[in-house]
C-alpha positions as CSV (number, residue, x, y, z in Angstrom):
1,M,-16.8,13.6,-41.1
2,T,-15.5,16.8,-42.5
3,G,-16.8,19.4,-40.1
4,Q,-19.6,20.5,-37.8
5,R,-23.3,20.1,-38.8
6,M,-24.9,23.5,-39.0
7,T,-28.1,23.5,-36.9
8,G,-28.6,27.1,-36.0
9,Q,-27.4,26.4,-32.5
10,R,-24.1,27.1,-30.9
11,T,-22.1,23.9,-31.1
12,I,-19.0,22.8,-29.1
13,G,-15.9,21.5,-30.7
14,P,-14.9,20.4,-34.2
15,A,-16.0,17.0,-35.6
16,E,-13.0,16.5,-37.7
17,A,-10.2,14.1,-36.8
18,P,-7.9,15.7,-34.2
19,S,-4.2,16.2,-34.9
20,G,-1.5,14.1,-33.3
21,R,-0.4,17.0,-31.3
22,T,-3.9,17.6,-29.9
23,I,-4.1,13.9,-28.9
24,A,-0.6,14.1,-27.3
25,Q,-1.7,17.2,-25.2
26,S,-4.9,15.5,-24.2
27,A,-3.0,12.4,-23.2
28,A,-0.6,14.5,-21.2
29,W,-3.4,16.1,-19.2
30,R,-5.1,12.7,-18.8
31,F,-1.8,11.4,-17.4
32,A,-1.5,14.4,-15.1
33,E,-5.1,13.6,-13.9
34,A,-4.4,9.9,-13.5
35,A,-0.9,10.2,-12.0
36,G,-1.4,13.3,-10.0
37,G,-4.9,12.6,-8.9
38,E,-4.5,8.9,-8.2
39,G,-1.0,9.5,-6.7
40,L,-2.4,12.0,-4.2
41,A,-5.5,9.8,-3.5
42,L,-3.3,6.8,-2.9
43,L,-1.1,8.8,-0.5
44,V,-4.3,9.9,1.4
45,F,-5.5,6.3,1.4
46,V,-2.2,5.0,2.8
47,V,-2.3,7.4,5.7
48,M,-5.9,6.8,6.4
49,A,-5.3,3.0,6.3
50,R,-2.9,3.5,9.2
51,L,-5.3,5.8,11.1
52,L,-8.4,3.6,10.6
53,V,-9.0,-0.2,10.7
54,P,-10.0,-2.6,8.0
55,E,-13.6,-2.9,9.4
56,Q,-14.3,0.8,8.8
57,F,-13.1,0.6,5.2
58,G,-15.2,-2.5,4.8
59,V,-18.5,-0.9,5.7
60,V,-17.8,2.2,3.6
61,A,-16.9,-0.1,0.7
62,L,-20.3,-1.7,0.9
63,A,-22.0,1.8,0.8
64,G,-19.6,2.7,-2.0
65,V,-20.9,-0.1,-4.2
66,V,-24.5,1.2,-3.9
67,I,-23.5,4.8,-4.6
68,A,-21.2,3.9,-7.4
69,A,-23.9,1.8,-9.1
70,A,-26.2,4.8,-9.2
71,Q,-23.4,7.1,-10.4
72,V,-22.7,4.8,-13.3
73,L,-26.1,5.8,-14.7
74,L,-25.3,9.4,-14.3
75,T,-21.8,9.6,-15.6
76,S,-22.3,7.4,-18.7
77,G,-25.1,7.3,-21.2
78,L,-26.2,11.0,-21.5
79,A,-22.6,12.2,-21.0
80,D,-21.4,9.8,-23.7
81,A,-24.2,11.0,-26.0
82,I,-22.9,14.5,-25.8
83,V,-19.3,13.3,-26.6
84,Q,-20.4,11.0,-29.4
85,G,-23.0,13.1,-31.2
86,E,-22.3,14.9,-34.4
87,E,-23.5,18.2,-32.8
88,A,-24.1,19.4,-29.3
89,G,-26.2,22.6,-29.4
90,D,-27.3,24.5,-26.3
91,R,-30.8,23.0,-26.2
92,R,-29.5,19.4,-26.6
93,I,-26.9,19.9,-23.7
94,T,-29.5,21.7,-21.5
95,T,-32.0,18.9,-22.1
96,A,-29.3,16.3,-21.2
97,F,-28.5,18.3,-18.0
98,W,-32.1,18.3,-16.7
99,L,-32.6,14.7,-17.7
100,N,-29.5,13.7,-15.7
101,L,-30.4,15.8,-12.7
102,G,-33.9,14.4,-12.6
103,L,-32.6,10.9,-12.7
104,A,-30.1,11.7,-10.0
105,L,-32.7,13.1,-7.6
106,T,-34.8,10.0,-8.1
107,L,-31.9,7.7,-7.5
108,M,-31.0,9.6,-4.3
109,L,-34.4,9.0,-2.9
110,V,-34.3,5.3,-3.8
111,V,-30.9,4.9,-2.1
112,M,-32.2,6.6,1.1
113,A,-35.3,4.4,1.1
114,A,-33.2,1.3,0.7
115,A,-30.6,2.1,3.3
116,Y,-32.0,0.2,6.2
117,P,-33.2,-2.9,4.3
118,L,-29.6,-3.1,2.8
119,S,-28.1,-2.7,6.3
120,S,-30.2,-5.7,7.5
121,L,-29.3,-7.8,4.4
122,F,-25.5,-7.4,5.0
123,A,-25.8,-7.6,8.8
124,A,-24.0,-4.2,9.0
125,P,-25.8,-1.9,11.4
126,G,-23.6,1.1,10.5
127,L,-24.3,0.8,6.8
128,A,-27.7,2.7,6.7
129,P,-26.6,6.1,8.1
130,I,-23.5,6.1,5.8
131,L,-25.7,5.4,2.7
132,I,-28.0,8.2,3.7
133,A,-25.1,10.6,4.2
134,L,-23.5,9.7,0.8
135,A,-26.7,9.9,-1.3
136,P,-26.4,13.7,-2.0
137,I,-23.3,12.8,-4.0
138,L,-25.6,11.7,-6.8
139,P,-27.1,15.0,-8.0
140,I,-23.7,16.6,-7.6
141,A,-22.2,13.8,-9.9
142,A,-25.1,14.3,-12.4
143,A,-24.4,18.0,-12.9
144,A,-20.6,17.5,-13.1
145,A,-21.0,14.7,-15.7
146,V,-22.6,17.0,-18.3
147,L,-20.1,19.7,-17.7
148,Q,-17.2,17.3,-18.0
149,A,-18.7,15.8,-21.2
150,R,-18.4,19.2,-22.9
151,F,-14.7,19.3,-22.2
152,V,-14.2,15.6,-23.3
153,R,-15.9,16.3,-26.6
154,R,-13.3,19.0,-27.3
155,L,-10.5,16.9,-25.9
156,A,-9.9,19.6,-23.3
157,F,-8.7,17.5,-20.5
158,K,-7.0,20.3,-18.5
159,P,-10.2,21.4,-16.5
160,I,-10.9,17.7,-15.9
161,A,-7.5,17.1,-14.5
162,L,-7.8,20.2,-12.3
163,R,-11.2,18.9,-11.1
164,V,-9.7,15.6,-10.0
165,L,-6.6,17.2,-8.4
166,G,-8.7,19.8,-6.6
167,A,-11.3,17.3,-5.4
168,T,-8.6,14.8,-4.2
169,A,-6.7,17.5,-2.4
170,M,-9.7,19.0,-0.6
171,G,-11.3,15.7,0.1
172,G,-8.0,14.4,1.4
173,M,-7.6,17.3,3.8
174,V,-11.0,16.9,5.2
175,G,-10.7,13.1,5.5
176,L,-7.3,13.2,7.1
177,G,-8.2,16.0,9.5
178,S,-11.4,14.1,10.6
179,A,-9.5,10.8,11.0
180,V,-6.8,12.5,13.2
181,A,-9.7,14.1,15.2
182,G,-11.1,10.7,15.9
183,A,-14.1,10.7,13.5
184,G,-13.5,7.1,12.5
185,V,-15.6,5.9,9.6
186,W,-17.1,9.3,9.2
187,A,-13.8,10.6,8.0
188,L,-14.2,8.5,4.9
189,V,-17.7,9.9,4.4
190,G,-16.4,13.5,4.7
191,L,-13.7,12.8,2.2
192,Q,-16.1,11.6,-0.5
193,L,-18.6,14.4,0.0
194,T,-16.0,17.2,0.0
195,G,-14.4,15.7,-3.1
196,A,-17.7,15.6,-5.0
197,V,-18.6,19.2,-4.1
198,T,-15.1,20.5,-5.0
199,G,-15.0,18.8,-8.3
200,L,-18.3,20.4,-9.4
201,V,-17.1,23.8,-8.3
202,V,-13.9,23.5,-10.4
203,L,-15.9,22.5,-13.5
204,T,-18.4,25.3,-13.0
205,L,-15.6,27.9,-12.7
206,A,-13.9,26.5,-15.8
207,D,-17.0,26.5,-18.1
208,P,-19.1,29.7,-18.6
209,W,-22.0,27.5,-19.9
210,R,-25.1,27.4,-17.7
211,P,-28.2,25.3,-18.3
212,K,-31.3,27.3,-19.4
213,L,-34.9,26.6,-18.2
214,V,-35.7,24.7,-21.4
215,F,-36.4,21.1,-22.3
216,D,-36.4,19.8,-25.9
217,G,-38.6,16.7,-26.3
218,A,-37.0,15.7,-29.6
219,A,-33.6,16.1,-28.2
220,A,-34.6,14.0,-25.1
221,R,-35.8,11.2,-27.4
222,S,-32.6,11.3,-29.4
223,L,-30.4,11.3,-26.3
224,G,-32.4,8.5,-24.8
225,R,-32.0,6.3,-27.9
226,F,-28.2,6.6,-27.7
227,A,-27.9,6.7,-23.9
228,L,-30.1,3.8,-22.8
229,P,-28.0,1.1,-24.4
230,L,-24.8,2.7,-23.0
231,M,-26.3,3.0,-19.5
232,G,-27.2,-0.7,-19.6
233,T,-23.7,-1.5,-20.8
234,H,-21.9,0.5,-18.2
235,L,-24.2,-0.7,-15.4
236,T,-23.7,-4.3,-16.5
237,R,-19.9,-3.7,-16.7
238,F,-20.0,-2.1,-13.2
239,A,-21.7,-5.3,-11.9
240,G,-19.0,-7.3,-13.6
241,K,-16.2,-5.4,-11.7
242,K,-17.8,-4.2,-8.4
243,L,-20.5,-6.6,-7.3
244,D,-17.8,-9.0,-6.1
245,L,-17.5,-6.7,-3.0
246,A,-21.3,-7.0,-2.4
247,I,-21.4,-10.7,-3.0
248,L,-18.4,-11.2,-0.7
249,G,-20.0,-9.1,1.9
250,L,-22.8,-11.7,2.3
251,F,-20.2,-14.3,3.4
252,V,-17.4,-12.6,5.2
253,S,-17.0,-10.0,7.9
254,T,-16.5,-6.3,7.2
255,T,-12.9,-6.7,8.4
256,S,-12.2,-9.2,5.6
257,L,-14.2,-7.0,3.2
258,G,-11.8,-4.2,4.1
259,H,-8.8,-6.4,3.2
260,Y,-10.4,-7.2,-0.2
261,F,-11.3,-3.5,-0.7
262,L,-7.6,-2.5,-0.3
263,A,-6.7,-5.0,-3.1
264,T,-9.3,-3.6,-5.4
265,R,-8.4,0.0,-4.5
266,L,-4.8,-0.6,-5.6
267,I,-6.0,-2.2,-8.8
268,F,-8.2,0.8,-9.5
269,A,-5.2,3.2,-8.9
270,L,-3.1,1.1,-11.4
271,G,-6.0,1.2,-13.9
272,M,-6.4,4.9,-13.7
273,A,-2.8,5.4,-14.6
274,T,-2.9,3.0,-17.5
275,H,-5.9,1.6,-19.3
276,Y,-8.4,4.2,-18.0
277,T,-6.3,6.9,-19.7
278,V,-6.3,5.0,-23.0
279,A,-10.1,4.2,-22.8
280,T,-11.0,7.9,-22.0
281,L,-9.2,9.1,-25.1
282,T,-10.5,6.3,-27.3
283,L,-14.1,7.4,-27.6
284,P,-13.7,11.0,-28.7
285,V,-10.7,10.3,-30.9
286,L,-11.9,7.2,-32.7
287,A,-15.5,8.4,-33.0
288,R,-14.2,11.0,-35.5
289,L,-12.7,8.2,-37.6
290,Q,-15.7,6.0,-37.9
291,D,-16.4,7.0,-41.5
292,D,-12.8,6.1,-42.5
293,R,-12.5,2.4,-41.8
294,A,-8.9,2.1,-42.7
295,A,-7.9,5.0,-40.4
296,L,-10.2,3.5,-37.7
297,R,-8.6,0.1,-38.0
298,E,-5.0,1.5,-37.7
299,A,-5.9,3.7,-34.8
300,A,-7.7,0.8,-33.0
301,G,-4.7,-1.4,-33.5
302,R,-2.4,1.1,-32.0
303,T,-4.8,1.7,-29.1
304,L,-4.8,-2.0,-28.3
305,W,-1.0,-2.1,-28.6
306,L,-0.6,0.8,-26.2
307,T,-3.0,-0.8,-23.8
308,S,-1.0,-4.0,-23.6
309,A,2.3,-2.2,-23.5
310,L,1.2,-0.2,-20.4
311,C,-1.0,-2.7,-18.6
312,L,0.7,-6.0,-18.9
313,P,4.0,-5.1,-17.3
314,T,2.4,-2.9,-14.6
315,G,-0.1,-5.6,-13.7
316,L,2.5,-8.3,-13.5
317,G,4.9,-6.0,-11.7
318,L,2.3,-5.2,-9.0
319,A,1.7,-9.0,-8.5
320,L,5.4,-9.5,-8.1
321,V,5.9,-6.8,-5.5
322,A,2.7,-7.1,-3.6
323,E,4.2,-9.2,-0.8
324,P,6.8,-6.7,0.4
325,L,4.6,-3.7,-0.7
326,V,1.4,-4.1,1.3
327,P,2.8,-4.7,4.8
328,L,5.5,-2.2,4.3
329,V,3.2,0.6,3.1
330,F,-0.1,-0.1,4.8
331,G,1.0,-2.0,7.9
332,V,0.9,-5.6,9.1
333,P,-2.9,-5.7,9.7
334,W,-3.4,-5.5,6.0
335,Q,-1.3,-8.6,5.2
336,P,-4.4,-10.7,4.2
337,S,-4.8,-8.3,1.2
338,V,-1.6,-9.6,-0.5
339,L,-2.9,-12.8,-2.2
340,P,-6.1,-11.4,-3.7
341,L,-4.1,-8.4,-4.9
342,Q,-1.6,-10.6,-6.6
343,I,-4.4,-12.5,-8.4
344,L,-6.3,-9.4,-9.4
345,A,-3.1,-7.7,-10.7
346,A,-2.1,-10.8,-12.8
347,F,-5.5,-10.7,-14.5
348,G,-5.4,-6.9,-15.0
349,I,-4.4,-7.1,-18.6
350,V,-7.4,-9.1,-19.5
351,Y,-9.8,-6.6,-18.0
352,A,-8.0,-3.7,-19.6
353,L,-8.2,-5.2,-23.1
354,C,-11.9,-6.0,-22.7
355,L,-12.6,-2.4,-21.6
356,V,-10.7,-0.8,-24.5
357,A,-12.1,-3.2,-27.0
358,G,-15.6,-2.2,-25.9
359,Q,-14.7,1.5,-26.2
360,I,-13.5,0.9,-29.8
361,L,-16.8,-0.8,-30.6
362,V,-18.8,2.2,-29.2
363,A,-16.6,4.6,-31.2
364,A,-17.3,2.5,-34.3
365,G,-21.0,3.0,-33.8
366,R,-21.7,-0.5,-32.2
367,P,-22.8,0.3,-28.6
368,A,-25.5,-2.5,-28.7
369,L,-22.8,-5.1,-29.5
370,F,-20.7,-3.8,-26.6
371,F,-23.7,-4.1,-24.4
372,R,-24.3,-7.8,-25.4
373,L,-20.7,-8.6,-24.7
374,T,-20.8,-6.9,-21.4
375,L,-24.0,-8.7,-20.4
376,A,-22.4,-12.0,-21.2
377,N,-19.3,-11.1,-19.3
378,T,-21.2,-9.9,-16.3
379,A,-23.5,-13.0,-16.2
380,L,-20.4,-15.2,-16.2
381,F,-18.6,-13.0,-13.6
382,L,-21.5,-13.1,-11.2
383,A,-22.0,-16.8,-11.5
384,L,-18.3,-17.6,-10.9
385,V,-18.0,-15.1,-8.0
386,A,-21.2,-16.3,-6.3
387,A,-19.8,-19.9,-6.5
388,A,-16.4,-18.8,-5.2
389,A,-17.5,-16.4,-2.4
390,P,-17.9,-19.0,0.3
391,F,-14.3,-20.0,-0.2
392,G,-12.8,-16.5,0.6
393,L,-11.0,-13.6,-0.8
394,A,-8.5,-15.3,-3.1
395,A,-11.2,-17.5,-4.6
396,V,-13.4,-14.5,-5.5
397,A,-10.4,-12.7,-7.1
398,L,-9.6,-15.8,-9.2
399,A,-13.2,-16.2,-10.3
400,G,-13.4,-12.6,-11.5
401,G,-10.2,-12.9,-13.4
402,L,-11.3,-16.1,-15.1
403,A,-14.6,-14.5,-16.2
404,N,-12.8,-11.7,-18.0
405,A,-10.3,-14.1,-19.5
406,L,-13.1,-16.2,-21.0
407,I,-14.8,-13.2,-22.6
408,L,-11.6,-11.6,-24.1
409,P,-11.4,-13.9,-27.2
410,V,-15.1,-13.1,-27.9
411,S,-14.4,-9.3,-27.7
412,I,-11.5,-9.5,-30.0
413,A,-13.5,-11.6,-32.5
414,A,-16.2,-8.9,-32.4
415,L,-13.7,-6.2,-33.2
416,E,-12.4,-8.3,-36.1
417,R,-15.9,-8.6,-37.5
418,T,-16.7,-4.9,-37.0
419,I,-13.5,-3.1,-38.2
420,G,-11.0,-5.8,-39.0
421,L,-7.7,-5.9,-37.1
422,G,-5.2,-7.1,-39.7
423,T,-1.9,-7.9,-38.0
424,A,-2.8,-5.9,-34.8
425,I,-2.9,-9.0,-32.5
426,R,0.3,-10.5,-33.9
427,E,2.1,-7.2,-33.4
428,Q,1.5,-7.5,-29.6
429,L,3.8,-10.5,-29.4
430,P,6.9,-8.4,-28.5
431,I,5.0,-6.9,-25.5
432,W,4.3,-10.4,-24.1
433,V,7.8,-11.5,-24.6
434,A,9.3,-8.4,-23.0
435,A,6.9,-8.9,-20.0
436,A,8.0,-12.5,-19.7
437,V,11.6,-11.5,-19.6
438,M,10.8,-8.9,-17.0
439,T,9.0,-11.4,-14.8
440,A,11.9,-13.9,-15.0
441,A,14.5,-11.2,-14.2
442,V,12.5,-10.0,-11.2
443,L,12.1,-13.5,-9.8
444,V,15.8,-14.3,-10.2
445,V,16.9,-11.1,-8.6
446,D,14.4,-11.3,-5.8
447,L,15.2,-14.9,-4.9
448,S,18.9,-14.5,-5.2
449,I,19.4,-11.1,-3.6
450,G,16.2,-9.4,-2.7
451,Q,14.9,-11.6,0.1
452,S,18.1,-11.0,2.1
453,L,17.5,-7.2,2.1
454,E,15.4,-5.0,4.3
455,P,11.9,-4.6,2.8
456,P,12.4,-1.0,1.5
457,L,15.6,-2.0,-0.3
458,R,14.1,-5.2,-1.6
459,L,11.1,-3.3,-3.0
460,A,13.3,-0.7,-4.7
461,L,15.6,-3.4,-6.2
462,V,12.8,-5.5,-7.8
463,I,11.0,-2.4,-9.1
464,L,14.2,-1.1,-10.7
465,T,15.0,-4.5,-12.2
466,G,11.5,-4.8,-13.7
467,I,11.5,-1.3,-15.3
468,L,14.9,-1.7,-16.8
469,T,14.5,-5.2,-18.2
470,Y,11.0,-4.5,-19.7
471,A,12.0,-1.2,-21.3
472,L,15.2,-2.7,-22.8
473,S,13.4,-5.8,-24.0
474,L,10.6,-4.0,-25.6
475,Y,12.9,-1.5,-27.3
476,L,15.0,-4.4,-28.8
477,L,11.9,-6.3,-30.0
478,A,9.7,-3.5,-31.2
479,A,11.7,-0.3,-31.8
480,S,9.9,0.4,-35.1
481,T,6.5,0.1,-33.6
482,L,7.4,2.4,-30.8
483,A,8.8,4.9,-33.3
484,A,5.6,4.8,-35.4
485,L,3.4,5.2,-32.3
486,W,5.5,8.2,-31.2
487,A,5.2,9.8,-34.6
488,S,1.5,9.3,-34.7
489,L,1.2,11.6,-31.7
490,G,2.8,14.4,-33.7
491,F,6.4,14.0,-32.5
492,G,9.5,13.5,-34.6
493,G,7.9,14.9,-37.7
494,G,5.2,12.3,-37.7
495,R,1.6,12.7,-38.9
496,P,-1.7,12.5,-37.1
497,I,-3.5,9.2,-36.5
498,G,-3.9,7.3,-39.7
499,P,-2.6,4.2,-41.5
500,A,1.0,3.3,-41.0
501,A,1.9,1.2,-38.0
502,E,5.1,-0.5,-38.8
503,T,5.5,-4.2,-38.2
504,S,7.4,-5.1,-35.1
505,R,10.6,-7.0,-35.3
506,V,9.0,-10.1,-33.8
507,S,6.2,-11.5,-36.0
């Protein structure tokens, strides 16, 4: 693409490839959103975990699965169509807004109607009123999704970061205040509702655009053709990463479900700081390169490399420190969360690579292929999790990890057929070697010194050991690749994304 398509309508954002500096600034704001937002959210979660009990988290987790499933349809599909499209005029965006809001209101009524039947299904009497109270989040999320898509299209991540930070801060204050006042499970409900409203207010203040009372049938059909496969893809992917909670809820108590929720919540926080940042940047950046296969191939290879470099050591690191971390930070009642957390963290790299590979396929114009892969992954996931659920939390965590591990080679093969990967997979070898060195160093230090220390000192020692050994090992094994990646972001006199990744020292 060489520029915007002229349609007589006001459009948003250029269609040309972004500069490395623009990408770096976008990444910085995404990191601020992930690190700041998730850091604050995690802090609130830690305090609330000490004020409330696992059972209360368990029942809200069940409600959260239902609300989040509906939100997937509202925050993907139409929003991605705005980001991906060659142009985004006022009529097209306004049509997307009203479509999304109408869908949200329908889903809100469906959730309210299903509240009591679901409460009976899961034998959780407190579930129904919580679902009804959380249902208004859906139209709020629908409006926010379209506004956010306008910013994502322009790689303007500052308002999005401010939205997350503001929503987390306001929701956290309401939740913590309610928990201290003795509101119990309703403190968690208040936190989510306040956060949703605050996020929409921040985006509204940051964007002067307002939807008009118009609806373009042609635009609606165009949006639907692009959005429906992506909605199906994201809903299927959601089932492949969240329905384990619902399936598990049929076999275990809400207290055990609360323990499993803590493990998944920590994995989510880790993902937000790593692969979610990469995946969010992938679609708008790589979509602008889809007409230049060589540039797309190089950028995709670097994206996969960066995903592994971030996610492999952090996932393994979390698995290694889970045992002292959970009881120290959350308290002894949360000890049963340790083993499922270790399993989920160890398999985290597999899920991250599958997700980013899918985003690359979407950016390359193959959303239907991504959907088929996601459908196969989800079917395998649900089958394995359903078989494992009667055996407890650890079995479910292992089943989910195996499902993702089995689909990863298929996803990589699909990328190879679509854009070609060249030496991209082989260039990841230094990352895996460095992660292995880190794991060995942490285990040696922990077994020889760490276990004789107090938990806070032990935790600090193993984290420091892991960071230093991984960073040094990766630098020694892949200094040229790191330099090329840094240059591609516009630093050190480098150029924007394009061909040029240097081969690492390990081949």
